[in-house]
N, C-alpha and C positions, 0 to 999 in steps of 0.2 A: 445462650446469652441474649439478653434483651438489647434493645437499641440504645439504652442509656448506659450500657457497659456493665450492668449488674447481672449476676447469675440468675437464670430462669429456674423456676420451680418445675422439675421434671415429673411431678406427680400427675396422674391422668385427670385429676378433677379440675384444678384452676386453669384458666385460659387467659392469655394476654388480652388486654383491652383492644377492641377493634380500632383499626386505623384506616382511614380512607386512602385508597391507592389511586393514583392518577391513571385513568384508563389509557391503554395504548402503550404504556411503558413496559418493555420486555424485561424478563428476569435475566440479568446479566451473569448470573451464576456466582459461585464462590471459588476462590483458589484453595488448593489443598492446605497450604501453610502460608497464610497471608503475611507478608513482611510488615514489621512495625513501621508506623509512619514516623516514629522518632520525633524530631523537632521540625518536621515539615510543616510550615505554617499554612493554615487554612484561611483564605481571605474572609474577612468578616462580612464583606458585602455579598459573599456567595450565598445564594439562597437555594435551599433544597426543597423540592416539591413535596407536597403533602404525601405522607406514606413512606418517606425516606428519613433515615437518621443521619445526623451530621457526624463526621468523624471526630475523634478526640485526639489529644496529643499524647495519650497514655498507651498507644498501640492498638486502638480499635480498628476493626476491619473497614475496608472501603464501604461506601454507601451501598445498601441493598434494600430491597423492599421488605418490609416487616409484615406481620400478620394483618390480615384484613380481608376484605371482600373485593375482588377485582372483577374485570369484565368476564372472566372464565369461571367464576364461582369462588367459593371460600378456599383459602389456603393459608398456610403459615410457613414461616422460614424454617428450614431444617436445622436441627440441633447439631452440635459437633459429633455426637454419637451416630446420628443418622447419616452424616456426610461420610464418616469412616465406613459405615456399613455399605453405602453405595459404592465406595471405592473398592472394597473387597469383593462385592458382587461383580463389578466390572472386570476385576482381575481374574476372578474365577471363570467367568464366561470366556475371557480371552484364552486362559489356559486350556479349558475344555475344547474350544475350537481348534487350537493348535494341536492338541493331542489327537483329535479326530482326523485332521489332515495328515498327520504323521502316520497313523495307523492305516489309512486308506492308501497312501503312497507305498508303504512297506508291503501291504498285501498285494497291490498291483504289481510291484516289482517281483515278488516271489512267484506270482502267477505267470508272468512273462518268462521268467527264468526257467520255469518248469516246462515251458513249451518250446524252447529254443535249444539247439545243440550245445554241447559243452563248450566248444570254441566260441560260440556266440555269447554264451553266458559269461565267459571270462572277459571277452571284449566289453560286454555291458558293464561289468564291475570296474573296468579301468576307465570308463567314460567320466568326464567331468560331471559334477552334480547338476549343473544347468542342462547339460546334454541328456542326462538320464531323465530328468524331469520332462524335457521336451519329448523324448521317446515315449514315456509313459502316457503323457497327455494325448499325443497323436494316436497311440495304440488304443487307448480307451475310446477316443472319438470314433475311430474306425469300427471298433466292435459294436458300439451302441448304434451306429448308423447301418450296420450290416454290410459294410463295404467289402468288396472282394478284390480290390486292386491294391498294388503295392504303393508305398508312400512315394510321393513325387520325387524326381531326381534332385530337385533343388533342396528338398528337405534333407536328403542324404548328404548333400554337399555341405550343408551347415553343420551336421553332426561330425563329418570328417574333419572340418576345420578346427573343431574344439576338442578333439580326442587324439591321443597319441597313436591309436591304431583304429582302422575302420571297423565298425561294428556290423555284423551280419543281421539283417532284419529277421524277425520271427516269420515263419510262413504265414501267408495270408489265409484267412478263414475260407473254407470251401463255399462255393456258391450254394445258397440255401435252396432246398428242393422246392418245386412248385407246389402251391396250395391246391390240391386236387379235391374235388367233391366226391365223396365215396357213398353218399346216400342216394337212393333213387336210381334213375337211369335216364338216358337220352334216347329219343326216338330216331331211328335210321330207317332207310328204305327196306321194308320187309321184316323189320325186327327191332331190337333194342340194343343199346350199348351200355355196358356196365363198367364202372371203374372200381373194382373190388378193393377191400381193405389191404390186400397184398400188393396192389398196384402202387408202387413207390418209385416213379421215375426220378432220376437225379438231374435231368435237364429236359430238353425238348424232345429227345429221341424216345421212342417207346416200342415195345413189342406188342403183337396182337394175336389173340386166339380168336379165330373166326369159326364159329360152330354152326352147323346146319342141322335143324330138326331136333326138337326136344324141349322139355320144360325149362323155361328161361332161368328161373330162380335156382333150379337144381344145377344147371351148368355153372352159374355164378358161384354158388356155394362150393361146388366141386373144385373150382379154381382156387378158392380161398383155402380150403382144407389141404389141397396139395401144395400150397405156398407159391403159386405162380405169380410172378411179378410181370403182369401184362394186362392190357385192356382186354375185355371180353365182349365180343359181339355175338348175338344169337339170332339166327334167321329162321323163321317158320313160314313156309309158303303153302303147305298142303299135306295130304296124307301119303300119296304115292310119290315115287321118285320122278315121275313125268313132270310134275309141277316145277320141280327144281331144275330139271334139264331144260325145259322150255324157257324158263325165266333167264337163265344164264347162257342160253344159246346165242344171244345177240352180242357181238363183240363190243367191248367197252362198258358193259353193265357192271362187271366186276371192278374195274378201275373207278367207275362212278361211285360204287359202294365204299371203296377205300377213301375217296375224297370226302364223302359224306361223314365217314368216321373221323377224319381229321377235323372237320368243322365241329362235330359234336364234342370231341376232346378239348378243343379250344374253348368251347362254352363251359366245360367242366373244370377249367383251370389250368390246362396245359398250354403254355405259351408257344406259339408257332410250332405246332406238332410236326414231327418228322418221323415217319414210319421206318423202323429198323428191320424187324423180322416178322414174318407171318407164319402162323401154324394153322392150316386148314383142318378142321375137325368135323366129324359127322357121326350120326347114329341112324341106323335103319335107312329110311328113304332119303336122308340128307346126302347120301353119297352121290346122287344125281347132280347136285350143284358142284361138288368137288370134281367130278369127271369132266364137266363142261369147262370149268375154270382152268383145269390143267390143260385142256385142249386149246382154249382160245386166249389165255392170258397173254399180255404183251411182254411180261417179264421185266417191267420197270420197278417192281418191288422185289424184295429178297424173300422168296419162299424157302423156309428153312425146315418145315416139318409138316407131315400129313398123319393125322390120327383118325382111323376108321374103326368104329365099334359095331360089329355084327351088321354090316350093311352092303358090301359090294356084291352086286348081282349082274347077270347078263343072260342073253338067250342062248339057245343051242344051235349048233351048225353040225349036223351029223357027219359031213365029209371032212371035218377037221379031226386031227388025232386026239385032241383033248375033248372034242365034242362041244367046246365053248366058242362063242362068237368073239374072235380076236379084235375085231374093229371096236366093239363096245368096251373092250378092256385096254385099248391101245394107250390111252393117256396114263392109266395106272401102271401099265407095263414100263413105260419110259421112266416114270418116277421111281419104280422099283429098281431099275438099273442104276439110276443116280444114287439111290440109297445104298446099293451094293458097293459103290465106290466111296461111300462116306460123305457125299456132298449134301445130303439131307437126311432127316430122320423120317422113317416110314414105319408106323406101328399099326398092326391089324389084330383085332380080336374077333372071334366068331363063335357061334354056338353050333349045335348039332341039328338045327332045324333044316328040313329039306322041303322047300316050297313046291317041288315036283314040276310045276309049270315052267320054271326057269332055274338057272343054276344057283346053288346054295352059296352062302358066304364062305363055307368051308372049301368048296371046290374052286372058287375064284382065288382064295388065298393060296392054295397049292399051285395054281397056274402062275401066279405072280412070283412065287418062290423060284419056280423053274425058269421063268423069264429073266429073273435077276441073275441067277447063277449060270444060265446057259445050259443047264442039264437038270435032270430030275433030282429033287432034294428030298431025302427021307427025313421025316420028323422024328424027334426023340420024345420019350415020355416026359410029361411035365414034372417039374419039381414042386416047390412049395406053393401053396395057394396064397393069393394076395389077401391082406387083411380086409375083413368085412366092415364096411362103414355104415353108420346109421346117420343120415343127414336129415336135418330138420325139414328141408324142402321136400324130402321124399315122403313125409308123413301124409297119408291119404292117397298117394299115387298108387301104391300097391298095398293090399291087405297084408298085415304081418304074418298071417297064416299062409299066404301064398308067396311071400318074399323068398327068393332063392339065393343060395350061396354061390359064389363063383368058384367052381371046382375045376381046376385045370386038367386037361387030358394030354395034349401034345404041344410041342413048341419047336421052332426052328428059326434060324437067323442067317442072313446073307449080308454081311457088312452091317449097315444100319437099318436093314429091313428086318423087322421082327414080327413073327406070326405066332399067335398063341390061341389054341383051341380050348373051349370050355364045355363042360357037360350041360345037357339040357335041350329039350325040343318043345318047350311050351312058351306061350306068350310071356309068362313071368320070367323065364330064363332069358328071353330076348330083352325084356325091360331091365334086367339086372346089368346088362352091359352099359346102359346109360347111368344107372344108379351108382355103379361102382367105378366110373371112369377116373375118379380121384385116386384110386388105388391100383389101376391097371395101366392106362396110357399116359396120364398126366405126369406121374413121377419121372418118367424118362425125359419128357419135355423140360420139366423144371431143372433136372440135372444138366441137360444140354445147355440151356440158356443161363444157368447159374455159373457155368464155366467162364462166361464173360467175353470170350473171343468171338468177334464177328466172323461168320463163314466167308471164305474167299469167293469173289464173284465168279459165277460159272454160267454157261449157256444153258438155260433151262427152258 
């Protein structure tokens, strides 16, 4: 409708004549159904600015700007059809927003009801609508923020005041695990520290596999293949056992290494690291470090396992019944006795290699069995062979033509002291004890630590 009251031509071709609009006059909008003015007189002396139409006595709408060019560009007054379309669009947007809110609230309510006990769900359904909405809002905010604390007591008091029966809060979400870096390694004194993919601590406490002597990547991959949830430190100091014995013959060196590992773990994402259990592991000459650590450790940490693969040796003393030097095996003998009573895990594997100049790993293993039992222990024929693993880190370490299978010969146990003998007297047979540790000694450690119970404190 034009300003003079006549109907406008709605065809797209003709346009109303331009009318100058006073700059700075806002568009006051139009009511949905403007009431007729009836006989309301309009003062004759009232002047309307250019660009506005004067009202009529036949029910014309109040003054509004008509088509023209204003300070913000060209525009024209909306037609009745356009106004109705705007109203329907606004109503549609409102209905869509309301439906979205209802769907979100219902979905959140169902999710919370699925996570709480039946009694709590019944109490939730009996709550007032306002209380339910408050509960959903607070619950959503807590989950988005990753909070792990219960709702404040004053919030509970408000819910109790508005509900006929107190509602039990859903359980708080568990503390998120720390974000550990699994790539690369950290340097520690004498070696490296890995946080393998299987290392998934739930808090600040952690278990540690401390291995002496051997390919670092091979030890890390072995821990992952076995599924060991622990940090893995690998120390390499030389070829012979003397280098390891000399380095750890100074009291406090072992404890300094554990402190160094704590610092490295903090750098790799574990907040305020706290050592829980330690497994000392060695292959070949690495047993020298284990022997000195067992002799000189202060016992401030929880030593829970000893894993030795083809490595314990000692000298001969002809006047002894066993012919072996008991002083060099004293720290291992005490640990074997603790393992016999179940206080720690002690696993030994050995080959058939006889170094001649000193006692073989087979002879020392038999000595430790007798020391743990207090009498001579006869070994039984071995049962099934462990599965043969092909690790990526082992490629190139040993030629596939020379790689040896782990064929068991004998076995014996006294409590948690396990001794297993394997066939072979070549360097490749000796290497196989390191290559296959993920199928021989590590599975027992994984089983022990997977049980979850911390060992009782003992005098070690």
